[in-house]
Backbone as a chain_set.jsonl record, in Angstrom:
{"seq": "MNSRVILLGATGYTGDLVLNALIRRGVRPTLAGRNPTVLTALAERSGGLDHLVVDAATPDGLGKHLQRGDVLITTVGPFERFGFPVARAAADAGAHYLDSSGEVGFVRTLRDRHHQRARETGAVTPPAFGYFATGPIWRGISQGTRTTMRDGITLPSARRRRRVLVEERTASRVRRFII", "coords": {"N": [[233.736, -126.352, -56.523], [231.842, -128.357, -58.778], [228.537, -129.719, -58.367], [227.913, -133.215, -58.056], [226.529, -136.278, -59.353], [226.381, -139.135, -57.578], [226.587, -142.558, -57.691], [226.007, -145.02, -55.575], [226.673, -148.384, -55.092], [226.839, -149.164, -57.634], [227.753, -151.4, -59.041], [226.04, -153.467, -58.601], [222.955, -155.331, -59.219], [220.578, -153.657, -59.21], [221.884, -151.215, -59.185], [223.073, -151.276, -61.714], [220.819, -151.066, -63.367], [219.971, -148.483, -62.682], [222.247, -146.996, -63.391], [222.32, -147.37, -66.21], [219.911, -146.091, -66.883], [220.486, -143.466, -66.119], [222.652, -142.832, -67.817], [221.385, -143.045, -70.33], [219.923, -140.743, -70.194], [221.758, -138.787, -70.402], [223.286, -138.217, -68.164], [226.295, -138.31, -66.4], [227.29, -140.131, -64.034], [229.282, -140.291, -61.011], [230.701, -143.264, -60.147], [230.313, -145.475, -57.389], [231.484, -147.896, -55.155], [232.459, -150.983, -53.488], [234.272, -152.83, -54.546], [237.226, -152.563, -56.076], [238.285, -153.56, -58.531], [236.086, -154.499, -60.085], [234.595, -152.155, -60.108], [236.293, -150.308, -61.439], [236.445, -151.513, -63.969], [233.728, -151.358, -64.752], [233.404, -148.572, -64.819], [235.108, -147.916, -66.934], [233.906, -149.354, -69.081], [231.602, -147.896, -69.233], [232.141, -145.562, -70.498], [234.347, -144.245, -69.422], [233.842, -143.202, -66.815], [234.097, -141.303, -63.747], [235.129, -142.708, -60.606], [234.698, -143.985, -57.249], [236.126, -145.762, -54.608], [234.416, -147.063, -52.105], [232.773, -148.201, -49.116], [229.6, -149.131, -48.159], [229.187, -150.076, -45.643], [230.952, -148.734, -44.081], [230.431, -145.75, -43.608], [231.834, -143.397, -42.99], [234.038, -143.289, -44.643], [232.742, -142.816, -47.046], [231.566, -140.343, -46.492], [233.668, -138.475, -46.565], [233.986, -138.012, -49.236], [231.724, -136.74, -50.094], [230.016, -133.715, -50.947], [228.467, -130.563, -50.279], [225.427, -130.181, -51.969], [225.868, -132.254, -53.766], [224.39, -135.15, -55.336], [223.448, -138.071, -53.991], [222.825, -141.243, -54.952], [221.684, -144.237, -53.837], [221.766, -147.749, -54.046], [222.216, -149.743, -52.368], [221.307, -152.293, -50.444], [220.251, -154.611, -47.876], [218.321, -151.873, -46.746], [217.664, -151.366, -44.106], [219.886, -152.348, -42.903], [222.129, -151.079, -44.153], [221.37, -148.517, -44.958], [220.839, -146.329, -43.107], [223.354, -145.269, -42.002], [224.531, -144.374, -44.391], [222.689, -142.47, -45.286], [222.95, -140.692, -43.173], [225.617, -139.813, -43.555], [225.294, -138.43, -45.965], [223.418, -136.432, -45.202], [224.9, -135.041, -43.255], [226.899, -133.959, -44.87], [225.479, -132.299, -46.496], [224.558, -133.28, -48.844], [222.23, -134.365, -51.27], [220.011, -137.093, -50.867], [218.984, -140.101, -52.287], [217.238, -143.188, -52.547], [216.715, -146.685, -53.416], [214.993, -148.088, -51.866], [212.439, -150.297, -50.709], [211.551, -150.8, -48.311], [209.357, -150.558, -45.831], [209.517, -149.94, -43.058], [212.087, -148.838, -42.88], [211.824, -146.571, -44.524], [209.977, -145.08, -43.056], [211.414, -144.613, -40.674], [213.706, -143.316, -41.533], [213.118, -140.598, -41.979], [212.633, -139.708, -39.346], [215.178, -140.019, -38.225], [217.053, -138.574, -39.872], [216.039, -136.384, -41.29], [215.862, -133.759, -40.122], [218.576, -133.01, -39.778], [219.408, -133.057, -42.45], [217.848, -130.944, -43.454], [219.023, -128.827, -42.061], [221.511, -128.69, -43.301], [220.85, -128.103, -45.86], [219.988, -130.096, -47.551], [217.987, -132.695, -49.145], [216.126, -135.693, -48.487], [214.699, -137.864, -50.047], [213.383, -141.027, -49.855], [213.019, -144.328, -51.36], [212.771, -144.202, -54.251], [212.589, -146.097, -56.155], [212.221, -148.694, -58.704], [211.24, -150.435, -61.683], [210.725, -153.814, -62.285], [211.02, -155.795, -65.13], [209.998, -158.386, -67.354], [210.857, -161.912, -66.936], [210.4, -163.042, -63.582], [212.588, -164.158, -62.233], [214.703, -162.818, -63.322], [214.143, -160.312, -62.551], [214.461, -159.757, -59.864], [216.849, -158.871, -57.615], [219.74, -160.154, -55.813], [220.059, -158.609, -53.533], [217.445, -157.618, -53.197], [216.1, -159.994, -52.693], [217.302, -160.64, -50.234], [216.406, -158.479, -48.72], [213.659, -159.03, -48.74], [213.647, -161.453, -47.32], [214.75, -160.624, -44.826], [212.795, -158.794, -44.139], [210.601, -160.221, -43.293], [210.814, -160.637, -40.571], [210.759, -158.115, -39.534], [208.994, -155.339, -38.04], [205.762, -154.241, -39.176], [203.837, -151.499, -40.335], [200.548, -150.79, -39.282], [197.105, -149.893, -39.123], [195.412, -149.281, -36.181], [192.557, -148.678, -34.537], [192.478, -146.06, -35.671], [195.097, -145.21, -35.382], [198.505, -145.396, -36.244], [200.308, -148.297, -35.725], [203.013, -150.522, -34.907], [203.674, -153.879, -35.691], [204.812, -157.273, -35.654], [205.343, -158.636, -38.855], [202.818, -160.555, -40.327], [201.819, -161.41, -37.89], [199.232, -161.622, -37.233], [197.184, -163.75, -38.588], [194.666, -164.794, -40.717], [192.545, -167.446, -41.531], [191.038, -168.481, -44.467], [188.421, -170.267, -45.857], [187.741, -171.513, -48.93]], "CA": [[233.574, -127.587, -57.263], [230.468, -128.595, -59.231], [227.818, -130.835, -57.752], [227.981, -134.462, -58.807], [225.618, -137.378, -59.065], [227.188, -140.275, -57.166], [225.774, -143.774, -57.647], [226.567, -146.013, -54.659], [226.113, -149.699, -55.416], [226.772, -149.157, -59.101], [228.108, -152.695, -59.628], [224.996, -154.451, -58.325], [221.858, -155.489, -60.17], [219.789, -152.43, -59.269], [222.806, -150.155, -59.586], [223.223, -151.346, -63.164], [219.594, -150.508, -63.95], [219.989, -147.031, -62.474], [223.337, -146.458, -64.206], [221.883, -147.319, -67.608], [218.883, -145.048, -67.014], [221.156, -142.161, -66.038], [223.441, -142.625, -69.04], [220.431, -142.776, -71.412], [219.43, -139.371, -70.045], [222.882, -137.869, -70.542], [223.947, -137.968, -66.884], [227.534, -139.071, -66.225], [227.485, -140.188, -62.587], [230.482, -140.861, -60.402], [230.335, -144.584, -59.645], [230.868, -145.77, -56.075], [231.288, -149.266, -54.719], [233.541, -151.47, -52.636], [235.211, -153.7, -55.244], [237.939, -151.69, -57.008], [238.47, -154.178, -59.844], [234.801, -154.481, -60.779], [234.213, -150.756, -60.262], [237.126, -149.722, -62.491], [236.015, -152.087, -65.252], [232.423, -150.781, -65.07], [233.62, -147.164, -65.167], [235.698, -147.883, -68.279], [232.863, -149.795, -70.028], [230.538, -146.89, -69.278], [232.634, -144.334, -71.123], [235.378, -143.568, -68.642], [233.256, -142.445, -65.71], [234.841, -141.205, -62.488], [234.65, -143.685, -59.637], [235.207, -143.933, -55.882], [236.055, -147.026, -53.885], [233.868, -146.832, -50.766], [231.971, -149.306, -48.624], [228.412, -148.641, -47.442], [229.279, -150.509, -44.253], [231.805, -147.764, -43.393], [230.018, -144.496, -44.234], [232.789, -142.306, -42.797], [234.815, -143.244, -45.877], [231.885, -142.18, -48.04], [231.338, -138.96, -46.105], [234.766, -137.583, -46.952], [233.872, -137.753, -50.674], [230.495, -136.001, -50.378], [230.05, -132.269, -50.776], [227.162, -129.892, -50.294], [224.823, -130.087, -53.291], [225.969, -133.519, -54.498], [223.222, -136.024, -55.27], [223.865, -139.446, -53.728], [221.809, -142.26, -55.23], [222.189, -145.509, -53.328], [220.981, -148.95, -54.303], [222.816, -150.746, -51.487], [220.402, -152.782, -49.42], [219.018, -154.111, -47.282], [218.491, -150.525, -46.24], [217.654, -151.428, -42.633], [221.252, -152.683, -42.511], [223.143, -150.173, -44.697], [220.848, -147.224, -45.378], [220.887, -145.228, -42.144], [224.647, -144.586, -41.962], [224.755, -143.7, -45.673], [221.839, -141.278, -45.257], [223.566, -139.755, -42.221], [226.784, -139.213, -44.208], [224.78, -137.461, -46.937], [222.82, -135.308, -44.479], [225.985, -134.272, -42.633], [227.648, -133.257, -45.915], [224.598, -131.429, -47.275], [224.319, -133.941, -50.135], [220.876, -134.899, -51.421], [220.031, -138.552, -50.742], [217.886, -140.867, -52.889], [217.518, -144.615, -52.499], [215.777, -147.573, -54.1], [214.387, -148.925, -50.841], [211.021, -150.58, -50.665], [211.384, -151.269, -46.936], [208.449, -149.606, -45.204], [210.058, -149.504, -41.765], [213.229, -147.967, -43.15], [211.323, -145.303, -45.064], [209.364, -144.337, -41.946], [212.42, -144.241, -39.683], [214.689, -142.424, -42.145], [212.73, -139.206, -41.715], [212.855, -139.429, -37.925], [216.606, -139.978, -37.894], [217.956, -137.732, -40.656], [215.396, -135.263, -41.976], [216.216, -132.469, -39.532], [219.978, -132.706, -40.107], [219.447, -132.742, -43.876], [217.312, -129.579, -43.6], [220.027, -127.892, -41.544], [222.629, -128.598, -44.25], [220.326, -127.733, -47.174], [219.792, -131.296, -48.372], [216.717, -133.411, -49.061], [216.352, -137.135, -48.376], [213.527, -138.657, -50.44], [213.677, -142.44, -50.037], [212.114, -145.2, -52.113], [212.461, -143.74, -55.604], [212.17, -147.337, -56.779], [212.443, -149.074, -60.091], [210.297, -151.46, -62.088], [211.302, -155.013, -62.877], [210.255, -156.279, -66.27], [210.438, -159.691, -67.813], [210.696, -163.011, -65.981], [210.661, -162.648, -62.206], [213.924, -164.575, -61.814], [215.646, -161.788, -63.752], [213.682, -159.028, -62.058], [214.707, -159.591, -58.434], [218.278, -158.996, -57.327], [220.11, -160.825, -54.569], [219.754, -157.656, -52.462], [215.994, -157.587, -52.993], [215.738, -161.25, -52.009], [217.733, -160.502, -48.843], [215.468, -157.537, -48.108], [212.399, -159.74, -48.522], [213.875, -162.412, -46.233], [214.895, -159.889, -43.577], [211.551, -158.083, -43.862], [209.625, -161.1, -42.647], [210.925, -160.52, -39.115], [210.667, -156.719, -39.125], [207.614, -154.89, -37.82], [205.046, -153.541, -40.241], [202.87, -150.51, -39.837], [199.144, -151.04, -39.564], [196.233, -148.966, -38.424], [194.563, -149.861, -35.146], [191.753, -147.601, -33.935], [192.88, -144.792, -36.287], [196.475, -144.869, -35.022], [199.486, -146.32, -36.808], [201.087, -149.077, -34.764], [203.879, -151.502, -35.542], [203.655, -155.238, -35.158], [205.551, -158.204, -36.495], [204.665, -159.028, -40.086], [202.065, -161.814, -40.294], [201.526, -161.851, -36.527], [197.797, -161.911, -37.212], [196.859, -164.424, -39.848], [193.317, -165.359, -40.72], [192.381, -168.535, -42.492], [189.794, -168.407, -45.226], [188.1, -171.483, -46.574], [187.045, -171.143, -50.171]], "C": [[232.1, -127.782, -57.62], [229.85, -129.766, -58.481], [227.893, -132.039, -58.668], [226.802, -135.35, -58.46], [226.522, -138.568, -58.77], [226.262, -141.472, -57.017], [226.488, -144.818, -56.805], [225.876, -147.35, -54.895], [226.018, -149.89, -56.911], [227.02, -150.53, -59.71], [227.07, -153.777, -59.372], [223.908, -154.45, -59.379], [221.061, -154.185, -60.326], [220.653, -151.249, -59.682], [222.997, -150.11, -61.084], [221.997, -150.766, -63.873], [219.594, -148.984, -63.848], [221.072, -146.391, -63.338], [222.914, -146.33, -65.665], [220.816, -146.25, -67.835], [219.514, -143.657, -66.972], [221.91, -141.857, -67.332], [222.523, -142.322, -70.226], [219.922, -141.334, -71.377], [220.563, -138.338, -70.083], [223.594, -137.517, -69.248], [225.168, -138.885, -66.785], [227.85, -139.133, -64.727], [228.899, -140.631, -62.218], [230.048, -142.178, -59.781], [231.013, -144.823, -58.296], [230.509, -147.197, -55.7], [232.517, -149.753, -53.98], [234.587, -152.304, -53.362], [235.96, -152.902, -56.315], [238.083, -152.272, -58.412], [237.196, -154.094, -60.672], [234.378, -153.043, -61.068], [234.991, -150.082, -61.393], [236.698, -150.225, -63.865], [234.665, -151.493, -65.682], [232.57, -149.323, -65.508], [234.189, -147.041, -66.585], [234.674, -148.28, -69.336], [231.79, -148.743, -70.229], [231.036, -145.55, -69.811], [233.645, -143.557, -70.309], [234.845, -142.704, -67.524], [234.214, -142.374, -64.527], [234.291, -142.256, -61.541], [235.381, -143.534, -58.306], [235.088, -145.31, -55.265], [235.644, -146.694, -52.453], [233.003, -148.032, -50.396], [230.806, -148.739, -47.815], [228.45, -149.024, -45.973], [230.159, -149.569, -43.425], [231.54, -146.37, -43.989], [230.959, -143.321, -43.993], [233.677, -142.162, -44.019], [234.038, -142.575, -46.99], [231.752, -140.693, -47.752], [232.436, -138.013, -46.546], [234.75, -137.252, -48.444], [232.657, -136.892, -51.032], [230.663, -134.516, -50.102], [228.635, -131.728, -50.84], [226.665, -129.78, -51.738], [224.976, -131.33, -54.148], [224.643, -134.261, -54.381], [223.745, -137.443, -55.124], [222.678, -140.36, -53.976], [222.387, -143.57, -54.731], [221.205, -146.635, -53.608], [221.453, -150.087, -53.392], [221.842, -151.116, -50.374], [220.928, -154.067, -48.824], [219.254, -152.767, -46.586], [218.406, -150.458, -44.726], [219.069, -151.679, -42.122], [222.253, -151.602, -42.935], [222.661, -148.745, -44.936], [221.028, -146.081, -44.4], [222.239, -144.53, -42.087], [224.964, -143.836, -43.256], [223.932, -142.413, -45.72], [222.407, -140.233, -44.296], [224.768, -139.055, -42.852], [226.34, -138.148, -45.212], [224.223, -136.235, -46.226], [223.896, -134.43, -43.852], [226.742, -133.438, -43.658], [226.794, -132.239, -46.67], [224.365, -131.972, -48.677], [222.894, -134.488, -50.15], [220.956, -136.416, -51.507], [218.783, -139.135, -51.389], [218.232, -142.343, -52.751], [216.427, -145.414, -53.204], [215.048, -148.485, -53.125], [212.899, -149.13, -51.078], [210.655, -151.049, -49.264], [210.592, -150.223, -46.148], [209.004, -149.08, -43.886], [211.226, -148.551, -41.937], [212.759, -146.592, -43.606], [210.728, -144.452, -43.94], [210.417, -143.814, -40.98], [213.44, -143.255, -40.237], [214.363, -140.961, -41.842], [212.998, -138.834, -40.261], [214.335, -139.224, -37.611], [217.39, -138.875, -38.606], [217.335, -136.508, -41.329], [215.852, -133.908, -41.428], [217.654, -132.079, -39.876], [220.105, -132.343, -41.591], [218.921, -131.32, -44.117], [218.335, -128.539, -43.161], [221.163, -127.674, -42.543], [222.166, -128.289, -45.673], [220.076, -128.903, -48.107], [218.368, -131.826, -48.223], [217.021, -134.905, -49.074], [215.116, -137.934, -48.782], [213.895, -140.129, -50.675], [212.719, -143.092, -51.032], [211.765, -144.669, -53.493], [212.126, -144.908, -56.493], [212.579, -147.542, -58.217], [211.443, -150.169, -60.412], [211.05, -152.624, -62.712], [210.408, -155.439, -64.03], [210.802, -157.629, -66.679], [210.228, -160.752, -66.748], [211.131, -162.598, -64.581], [212.063, -163.052, -61.758], [214.989, -163.604, -62.285], [215.304, -160.436, -63.153], [213.897, -158.793, -60.572], [216.185, -159.861, -58.169], [218.499, -159.783, -56.039], [219.787, -159.917, -53.383], [218.275, -157.582, -52.16], [215.536, -158.866, -52.302], [216.124, -161.201, -50.534], [216.795, -159.577, -48.086], [214.149, -158.236, -47.797], [212.53, -160.73, -47.364], [213.951, -161.698, -44.891], [213.578, -159.231, -43.162], [210.505, -158.923, -43.168], [209.649, -160.925, -41.138], [210.804, -159.084, -38.617], [209.214, -156.32, -38.899], [207.061, -154.174, -39.05], [204.085, -152.551, -39.603], [201.465, -150.961, -40.207], [198.325, -150.086, -38.715], [195.384, -149.744, -37.425], [193.863, -148.699, -34.441], [192.259, -146.224, -34.356], [194.29, -144.331, -35.921], [197.401, -145.888, -35.69], [200.255, -146.985, -35.687], [201.964, -150.043, -35.545], [203.694, -152.857, -34.866], [204.365, -156.147, -36.148], [204.713, -158.607, -37.697], [204.049, -160.413, -39.906], [201.803, -162.316, -38.871], [200.04, -162.146, -36.344], [197.432, -162.486, -38.565], [195.456, -165.016, -39.712], [193.24, -166.416, -41.797], [191.023, -168.4, -43.145], [189.598, -169.721, -45.961], [187.256, -171.093, -47.777], [186.328, -172.344, -50.726]], "O": [[231.216, -127.412, -56.848], [230.544, -130.675, -58.026], [227.932, -131.909, -59.892], [226.165, -135.195, -57.418], [227.333, -138.964, -59.608], [225.266, -141.405, -56.297], [227.456, -145.432, -57.255], [224.648, -147.436, -54.896], [225.212, -150.684, -57.397], [226.533, -150.8, -60.808], [227.206, -154.892, -59.875], [223.942, -153.658, -60.32], [220.895, -153.679, -61.435], [220.212, -150.384, -60.438], [223.077, -149.03, -61.67], [222.132, -150.054, -64.868], [219.261, -148.286, -64.805], [220.836, -145.35, -63.953], [223.13, -145.288, -66.284], [220.819, -145.579, -68.867], [219.106, -142.77, -67.722], [221.813, -140.755, -67.872], [222.831, -141.451, -71.039], [219.539, -140.777, -72.406], [220.34, -137.155, -69.825], [224.424, -136.609, -69.232], [225.081, -140.083, -67.054], [228.588, -138.294, -64.21], [229.604, -141.257, -63.009], [229.122, -142.204, -58.971], [232.157, -144.417, -58.092], [229.38, -147.645, -55.901], [233.503, -149.026, -53.856], [235.692, -152.474, -52.846], [235.386, -152.595, -57.36], [238.006, -151.529, -59.39], [237.226, -153.667, -61.826], [233.862, -152.748, -62.146], [234.41, -149.368, -62.21], [236.602, -149.447, -64.813], [234.484, -151.161, -66.853], [231.928, -148.894, -66.467], [233.79, -146.157, -67.342], [234.573, -147.627, -70.374], [231.141, -148.702, -71.274], [230.402, -144.519, -69.587], [233.788, -142.346, -70.481], [235.334, -141.597, -67.303], [235.036, -143.268, -64.327], [233.131, -142.654, -61.65], [236.504, -143.035, -58.237], [234.048, -145.957, -55.388], [236.42, -146.121, -51.688], [232.559, -148.782, -51.266], [231.014, -147.954, -46.889], [227.816, -148.371, -45.145], [230.113, -149.607, -42.195], [232.34, -145.873, -44.782], [230.893, -142.333, -44.725], [234.036, -141.047, -44.398], [234.613, -141.842, -47.795], [231.818, -139.873, -48.668], [232.159, -136.858, -46.87], [235.424, -136.317, -48.876], [232.57, -136.373, -52.145], [231.349, -134.11, -49.164], [227.73, -132.36, -51.385], [227.4, -129.337, -52.621], [224.288, -131.462, -55.16], [223.871, -134.033, -53.45], [224.408, -137.961, -56.023], [221.654, -140.267, -53.3], [223.469, -143.972, -55.158], [219.994, -146.496, -53.433], [221.127, -151.252, -53.623], [221.594, -150.32, -49.468], [221.974, -154.557, -49.25], [220.271, -152.569, -45.922], [219.014, -149.578, -44.117], [219.408, -151.26, -41.015], [223.135, -151.245, -42.155], [223.486, -147.846, -45.103], [221.341, -144.965, -44.815], [222.281, -143.3, -42.122], [225.595, -142.779, -43.221], [224.434, -141.376, -46.153], [222.353, -139.035, -44.571], [224.926, -137.843, -42.705], [226.95, -137.082, -45.295], [224.531, -135.108, -46.614], [223.809, -133.203, -43.914], [227.181, -132.329, -43.351], [227.328, -131.407, -47.404], [224.018, -131.223, -49.59], [222.416, -135.015, -49.146], [221.858, -136.961, -52.143], [217.664, -138.722, -51.084], [219.404, -142.711, -52.831], [215.365, -144.89, -53.541], [214.542, -149.537, -53.515], [212.201, -148.249, -51.581], [209.588, -151.623, -49.051], [211.099, -149.143, -45.841], [208.955, -147.875, -43.638], [211.336, -147.563, -41.212], [213.246, -145.57, -43.122], [210.955, -143.243, -43.886], [210.315, -142.678, -40.516], [213.982, -142.442, -39.488], [215.25, -140.184, -41.488], [213.532, -137.761, -39.982], [214.693, -138.353, -36.818], [218.3, -138.294, -38.014], [218.057, -135.68, -41.883], [216.191, -133.01, -42.2], [217.912, -130.928, -40.229], [220.836, -131.416, -41.941], [219.5, -130.577, -44.909], [218.496, -127.502, -43.804], [221.717, -126.577, -42.616], [222.984, -128.219, -46.59], [219.964, -128.722, -49.319], [217.644, -131.456, -47.299], [218.046, -135.333, -49.605], [214.535, -138.619, -47.941], [214.644, -140.435, -51.603], [211.746, -142.484, -51.478], [210.596, -144.678, -53.879], [211.439, -144.733, -57.5], [213.194, -146.684, -58.85], [210.862, -150.766, -59.506], [211.911, -152.43, -63.57], [209.183, -155.441, -63.912], [211.947, -157.965, -66.376], [209.511, -160.529, -65.773], [212.121, -161.884, -64.419], [212.672, -162.335, -60.963], [216.077, -163.563, -61.71], [216.103, -159.503, -63.241], [213.547, -157.727, -60.065], [216.697, -160.94, -58.464], [217.564, -160.041, -55.281], [219.303, -160.384, -52.353], [217.883, -157.492, -50.997], [214.677, -158.823, -51.421], [215.37, -161.662, -49.677], [216.43, -159.855, -46.944], [213.586, -158.057, -46.717], [211.634, -160.833, -46.526], [213.302, -162.105, -43.928], [213.281, -159.125, -41.972], [209.61, -158.384, -42.517], [208.611, -161.05, -40.487], [210.751, -158.854, -37.409], [208.308, -156.898, -39.499], [207.798, -153.59, -39.844], [203.596, -152.747, -38.491], [201.228, -151.452, -41.31], [198.802, -149.546, -37.717], [194.729, -150.727, -37.771], [194.509, -147.85, -33.827], [192.447, -145.336, -33.524], [194.632, -143.168, -36.135], [197.118, -147.086, -35.701], [200.79, -146.314, -34.804], [201.688, -150.346, -36.706], [203.574, -152.958, -33.645], [204.498, -155.823, -37.328], [203.52, -158.884, -37.572], [204.694, -161.327, -39.392], [201.588, -163.511, -38.665], [199.646, -162.84, -35.406], [197.381, -161.769, -39.565], [195.124, -165.652, -38.712], [193.828, -166.263, -42.868], [190.001, -168.229, -42.479], [190.516, -170.221, -46.611], [186.217, -170.443, -47.659], [185.68, -172.249, -51.768]]}, "num_chains": 1, "name": "protein.A"}
């Protein structure tokens, strides 16, 4: 079977941006998401694309659809919540994994958790391929990005202390400047 590009989270805000960019470049991805009605309608509107009903919260269901050499693009965040199991499913299958995460802690931990397994199966797992929002900010930030920002306030951030990277709670050290 030929390798496929699978877009997980295709029905969301960021998924829509990625889908349109892929189609403009002549790529016909297999769409993946949890809502069969919305997914089917999107697949039909996008020229009759193949689609899979899967839920990022249950990656075993996703794993049975992945094959060695597939490219899995996921836009399902927050990635601290949904990204690790999806990346594991891809690494186990030998599918290449890309995501739209901007979560620093997730990006750092992803390599520790799944890089070696991905290498063993011939896959790569580059996170944080990102996208650019244009126009008014209220149209440029998805619900998922807002959730990521909210959740990120309580997650540790990396910072350098005496030439060593350490993690500490975001904004745990705040300085006041009088201008």
